[in-house]
C-alpha positions as CSV (number, residue, x, y, z in Angstrom):
1,I,-20.8,12.0,19.5
2,L,-21.3,15.5,18.2
3,D,-24.8,15.5,19.8
4,G,-23.4,14.5,23.2
5,G,-23.5,10.7,23.0
6,S,-20.7,8.6,24.3
7,R,-18.0,7.0,22.1
8,S,-19.0,3.6,23.5
9,E,-22.6,4.1,22.3
10,A,-21.3,5.3,18.9
11,A,-19.1,2.2,18.6
12,R,-22.1,-0.1,19.5
13,V,-24.4,1.7,17.0
14,A,-21.7,1.6,14.2
15,G,-20.8,-2.0,15.0
16,V,-17.1,-1.2,15.4
17,T,-14.6,-1.2,18.3
18,L,-14.0,1.8,20.5
19,Q,-10.5,2.1,19.0
20,I,-12.0,2.6,15.5
21,V,-14.3,5.3,16.9
22,R,-11.2,7.0,18.5
23,D,-9.4,6.9,15.2
24,W,-12.4,8.4,13.4
25,V,-12.5,11.2,16.0
26,L,-8.8,12.0,15.6
27,R,-9.2,12.0,11.8
28,F,-12.3,14.3,12.0
29,N,-10.5,16.6,14.4
30,E,-7.5,16.8,12.2
31,D,-9.1,17.1,8.7
32,G,-12.8,17.8,9.3
33,P,-15.4,15.7,7.4
34,E,-12.9,15.1,4.6
35,G,-10.7,13.2,7.1
36,L,-13.4,10.5,7.3
37,A,-13.2,9.7,3.6
38,T,-11.6,6.4,2.8
39,R,-7.9,6.8,2.3
40,K,-5.5,4.6,0.4
41,A,-3.3,2.6,2.8
42,P,0.3,3.5,2.7
43,G,1.5,-0.1,2.1
44,R,5.0,-1.3,2.2
45,A,7.9,0.8,1.0
46,S,9.3,-0.2,-2.3
47,I,12.5,-2.3,-2.2
48,L,13.8,-0.8,-5.5
49,N,14.4,2.8,-6.0
50,D,13.3,4.6,-9.2
51,E,16.6,4.0,-11.1
52,Q,16.6,0.3,-10.2
53,R,12.9,0.0,-11.4
54,A,13.8,1.7,-14.7
55,R,16.7,-0.7,-15.2
56,L,14.5,-3.7,-14.5
57,A,11.8,-2.4,-16.9
58,G,14.4,-2.0,-19.6
59,Q,15.7,-5.6,-19.0
60,V,12.2,-7.0,-19.2
61,E,11.4,-5.0,-22.4
62,A,14.7,-6.1,-24.0
63,G,14.0,-9.7,-23.2
64,P,16.6,-12.4,-22.3
65,I,19.5,-13.4,-24.4
66,P,19.4,-17.2,-24.3
67,A,23.2,-17.6,-24.6
68,A,23.9,-15.0,-21.9
69,H,21.0,-15.5,-19.5
70,G,20.3,-19.2,-20.0
71,V,16.5,-18.7,-20.5
72,V,14.3,-18.0,-23.5
73,R,11.7,-16.0,-21.5
74,W,11.8,-14.2,-18.2
75,R,10.3,-15.9,-15.2
76,L,10.1,-14.1,-11.8
77,V,12.8,-16.3,-10.4
78,D,15.1,-15.3,-13.3
79,L,14.4,-11.6,-12.8
80,T,15.0,-12.0,-9.1
81,Q,18.4,-13.6,-9.7
82,W,19.2,-10.8,-12.2
83,I,18.3,-8.2,-9.5
84,W,20.3,-9.9,-6.9
């Protein structure tokens, strides 16, 4: 593309769609060559905030109390119910 080729030709040569080439061009224009480096995907936002995660970690580390929690070891379903 920098040498005057078309985006369609670049997509064909790279084996990608025209939309991907467009995304690459936008990333290059925004951040230069560093913009083309593989980035970590943002992923889903966390359901729990930092305080809630800290409380959950404390609960896991303390372990269940069989008489109070009704289990002798934590399972995901038990922790889910505890969070709920």
